[in-house]
N, C-alpha and C positions, 0 to 999 in steps of 0.2 A: 565421748562422755567424760573419760578420764582427763583429757586435755582441758576440757571446760572447767572441771572441778578444781584443777590445779591453780586456776587464776584467783579463785575466791578468797583464799587467806590473805592476799595482798591488798584487799579492799577493806577499808574501815568505813562502815556504814553507820551513820548516826541518824536516827529517825525519832521524831517527837510527836506527841499527841495534840498539842495545842494548835490553834489556827487563828487566822486573821480574817474576820468577816464570817458570814453565814454559809459560805459555799463549802461543799465537801472537798477536802484537800489533803495533801501530804507533802512533806518537805524534809530535807535532811542533807547531810554531807557524805560524800564519798571521797576517801583519800586515794586519789588516782595515782599518786606516787608518794613515797615517803616525804612528808612535809608539805605536800600540795593537796589542798582541800577544796573540792568543788561542790557548790551548793545548787540544789534544784528545788523547784517549787511546782508541784503537780496540782492542777485543778481537774476534778472528775467532771465529766460532761453532765449537763442538766437535761439532756435529751430525754424524751419520753420513751425509754427502752426498759426492758426487764432487767438488764445488767449493763453496767457501763462499758464492759468489754465488747459490746455490740457496735461500738463506735471506734473509729481509728484513734491512734495516739499521735499527736503532733508535738514535735520539739521546736520551740521558737528560740532563735538566736539573734541577739542584737548585734549592732556593728561596732564601730570604733576604729581599731580594737580597744576594748576596755568598756564598752557600753553594756549596761546591766539589763538583762532580759526581765529579771524579777521586778525591776523598777520601771524602766522606760517601756519595755514591751508590755508589761502587765498593766500599769496604771495609766500610761500615756497612749497606748495603741489598741490592744485587743483583749485585755483581761476583763473580769466580771465587774470591777469597780474602776471608775475614773479617778482623777487626781483630787476630786472633791468628795471621793468615797461614795458617789452615787452610782446606781446600777447602770451599766452600759448596755443599750438595747441590741447592739450588734456583736457582742462578745463571742469569740470563737468557741467558748465552752458550751454554747447552746447546741453545737453539733459534734464537738470533739472533746476528747481528753487532751489537755494541753500542759506540757512541761515548759516552764520558763527556766532557762539555764543561765547561770552567771558564768560565762565562759569567754576567754580562757581563764585559767586560774589567776587569781589576783583581781578579778572583776567583781564588782558588786559585793555580795557577801562571801564569795569565794576568796580564798587567801592562801598565801604561801608562808611558811615559817621563815624563809630566807629568800630575798629577791633573786638570788642565783637560780631558783627553781622555776622562775617564769619561763614560758615557752618562747622560742626564738623564731619559729617558722610554722607554716600552715600544717605540715605533716605532724609535728609535735603536738599541735592543738588537736588534730584528729585522733592521735593515739590516746591522748587524755580523754577524749570524748568516748572512745570505745570502753575504756576503764570505767568511766562514769556510768555508761549504760549497762555494763556487766553488774555493777553494784546495784543499779536501779532494778534490774530484772531479778537479782537475788532477793530483793525485798518485795518485788511485785511479780512473781512468776506468772500470774494470770494474764499479764500483758505480752508474754513471749510470742504468742501466735497472732496477736492483734496487729493489723497493718500499721506500720510506722512510717511517718513522713517527717522530713527535716525541712523546716522553713527558716531561711536566714535573710535578714535585711542588711543591705550595705556590706560592710565587712563580714557580717554574719553569712551572707550569701557566698562569699569567697571561702569561708571556713567550711560551709556545708558541702562543698565539692569534695574535698579530701576526706571529710567525715563519711560521705557516701562510699568512697573507695575503701577506706579502712573497715567500715562496718560490713560491707559485702565480703571482704577478705576474711573477717572474723567469723561471719556466718558460714562460709565455705569450709573453714578450717575446724569448725566446731567449737571455737572458743567463746562463742556467744549464741544464745538462742533468741533470735529476734526475727522480725518479718518486715524488713525494710522494703518499701514499695516505691518511694520517690523522694526527690529533693527539689526544693524550690528556691530560686534566687531572686529576691525582690530588690529592685534598684541596686544591684550588687556591684561590688568593687572587683570585677572579674579581670578586666584588662585595663589597669590604671592609666597607662600611657594613652590608650585610645580615648578614654574619658577626658583626660586633661586636654588633649589636642582638639577636642570638639566643643569645648566651652566657648571659645571665641566665635566660631561659626553659628552656634545656636543663639548666642546673645545678639549677634549682628542681625540674624534673620528675624529675631523677635523685636528688633528695634530698641534693645536695651543698651547698646553701645554704638558709638559712631565708628568710622573707619580708623581713626587714630587709636581709640580704645581697643578695638579689635586687634590692631597690629601690635600693640603693647602686650596684650594677653598672649598672642601667638608667639611672640618673641620669647617670652618666659616659658611657655609650654614646650616649644621646640628645644629649648635648653634642657628641660627635664627629660625629654626624649633622648637627647644626645648623651646625657650622663648615664641614663639607663642602658643604652646600647653599648656604652663604654664599660659596663660592668660596675659603675660607681653608684651602687644602689642606695646607699645612705644619702649621698649627695643628691641623688635624683629625688628622694623624698623631701629634702630641704628645698629643692628648686620647685617642687610641686606646691609647697606652701607659698613660695614667692609668686607663683602663678595665681594662687587664690588672692593674694594681696593685690595683684594687678587687676583682677576682676572687681574687687571692692572699689578700687580707685576709679575704674571706668564706668561703674554702674551706680555709684552712690549707695553702696551697701546692699546689693541684691542678696536675698536669702538664698543660699546655696541649695536649700531643700525645697524651695518653692519660688520660682522666678517671678510670681505675681506679688510677692511681699518683700519687705525690707527687713534686715536685721536691725534691731532697735538700738544697738550701740556697738561700736568697734573701738578698741584702744588706739592711741595715736603714736605709740612707740613700737619699733620693730620687735623688741623682745616681748612686749605685752601682746602684740598681734600674733606672734608665734604661739604663745600660750593660749590665746583665745581660739585659734584655729584648732589646736589639739583638743581643747575643751568642747568645741563644736562637734568634732568627729566622735568624741566619746559619748556626748549626749545623744547623737544620732537622731535628732529630731529638729524641727523648725525652730529657729531662734528669732522668729518674728515677734510682733508686739505681744507682750505677755497677756495671757488670757485671764479669766476670772476664777481659776481654780483655787480651791480653798487652801491647799497644802503645797509647800515647797517640797520637791521630790527628795532631796537630800535629808531634810528635816524629818519627813515622814518615815523614811527608811531607817533612820538612826534612832528613832524614838518609838512610835507606836508599833511599826512592823517588827523591828528588832526585838522588842519586848514580847510581842505576841508569838513570834516564831522561836523564842528561846535561843537566839543567836549568842554565841559566846561573847562575854563582855569585852574581851580584847579585840574583837573584830569590829572595825568601823567601816560601814558600807562606803565603797568608792575610794577608800584611802590608798589603794594600790593601783588605781586605774591609770594614773600618769605613767607609772613604771611599766605597766603592761604595754601601753602604746609605745613608749621609748624603746623597750626591748625588741619590739617587732619592726622598728624603723627600717632595718636593712631588708626585711621581707615585704615591706608595705607596698612597693611599686611592682612587685613581681606578679605576673598573670597566673591564672589557674586554668587556662583554656586547654592545656594538655590533659588535665584531669577530667574535664568535661568530655573530651574526645575519648578518654579511657572508659568512662561510664557509658557513652553511646556505642562504642565499639565492642565492649566486652561484657556488658550487663543488659538486663531488661528493665533496669530502674528508670522510672519516668523522670525526665529532666525538664523542669519548667522554669522559664525565665519570664518574669513580669516586670513592667516598668510604668511608673507614673509619668505622664508626658510633661509635667511642670517641674520635674526635678532637674537640677543642674549638676550636682556633685557626681552623680552616676547617671548622666543624661542618656536618653534613648538613642540619639545618633551614635554615641560611642559604643553602645551595646550592639547595635546592628553591625558595626564594623567587624567585631570579633566573631559574631554569629556567622557572618557570611564567609569567614575564613576557616570555619571548623571543617575538619577532615573526618568524615564518617560515611558509611554506606548510603545513608539517606540524605546526604547533603544536597544533591541536585534536586531530588524530589521535594525536599523542604523548600528550596528556593523557588521552585515552580508551583508550589501549592497556592491555592487561592486564599487570600486573607479574608476572613469572615467577620461580620459585625457581632458585637456583644450587645444584645438587647435585654434589659432588665426593667420590668414594669413600664414597658413602652418608651424607655429612654435609652439612647445610644451611649453606652458606658465605655466603649472601646472596640478593639479588634483583636483577633487571634489568628495564628497560623500554626499548623502542626503537621508533622509527619513522623511515623514510627513512635519512638518514645521521647521525642523532643517537641516542645511547643513554646511559642512566644506570645505573650499577652501585652498589648498596648492598652493602658488604662487611662481614660480621659479624666479630667478634673481631679488629678491626683499629683502630688509631689513625691517626696522621698518615701513617706510612710503610707503606702497605698491602702492597707487595711483600715487606717484611721481616716484618710482623706476621701476614700470612695468605697465604703463597705459593700455597696451593691455590685460594683465592678469586681470586687474581690471574690464575690460568690462564684463568679464564672470560673476562675482558675482553681478554686477549692473544689467545685463540683467536678471539673474535668479530671482532677487528680484523684479525688477520694470518692466521688459519687455523692457526697453530702455537701451542703452549703446553700 
């Protein structure tokens, strides 16, 4: 108890009473380190329960790194309102309390007083997350015993692994009171080299490139692998971007987040292409033909949302996102499979991997490679387990396989953002982990 209390004075918690829209919510800042301010936005569940604590608490993490959960995750994927500010019928708050977290610091409405305070690796991100949750539980002690699940998309899935490790360590040391039950990695950037090396084979098998295009992609991908194996991690990230450019050339602008669509425009100079690719990763959602949404995300966040949530005037949503991505370039291509093994070998935390079968950036073939290499007591039993179909309303939405506390979900008719692309299929992995959905 004493150890837990000692951490509280280092957390600066700002909480306000205003809100955006009609849904019950809470939001604020936690100063996770001096000069590093992390923003969260909590929506309370609308489930028909006597008290909201009867339903689990889900933390949603966007990718990038530098992708904003309070914006993209909320308005583009699974929040109560879409980007036209219309009610979303499959929003996750129907069954869960959901925290959208602008993470790492510098993302979305989160900010640092000096860019030197940005995180440089996954473990630093995880340590900031623990501080954020300490601040959250200080303000909301009623959630301390509520089952907690961390769901991360893309780079968010990578971050979730180390967050799970650090949160369990904090629970065991008594520095936080929480009830972490599971982490989920959606189309996640777990083993980047595996993903990059499988882009070519997937595109060739799908008929989206010819042999010449395939060979060009693989040439670039193998160079990214070589640089990584040589310990040249920053250069490997640069080469990964060149591999993406090779994909664009060979496919006539295939959408990395859904191979059935095209990106509507790509710059024609190397420098502009590099900036485009970074922007694509930070946005963490399909760049296909623009939809009919009423609002531009950046405009909405910096006007109506900023005003409603009483965000400090000096904070401009997304203004530090490029710096977040650039600061993590050396860590970008590093895998987190050792962390997954640690969770499987040393904890009872449920570890869920789900993947949309139309995604390219974090393609399913690349995920299977690292899954099959995992070293944990249930590895052989998992490999030998029968893959089961996922039926929702008499429609085949995918497949799943599980053993012990590890499970893999193949989701049909979905690209990078599974909860948006296939809400019915998403219900399967939500129910499996939480019993709701």
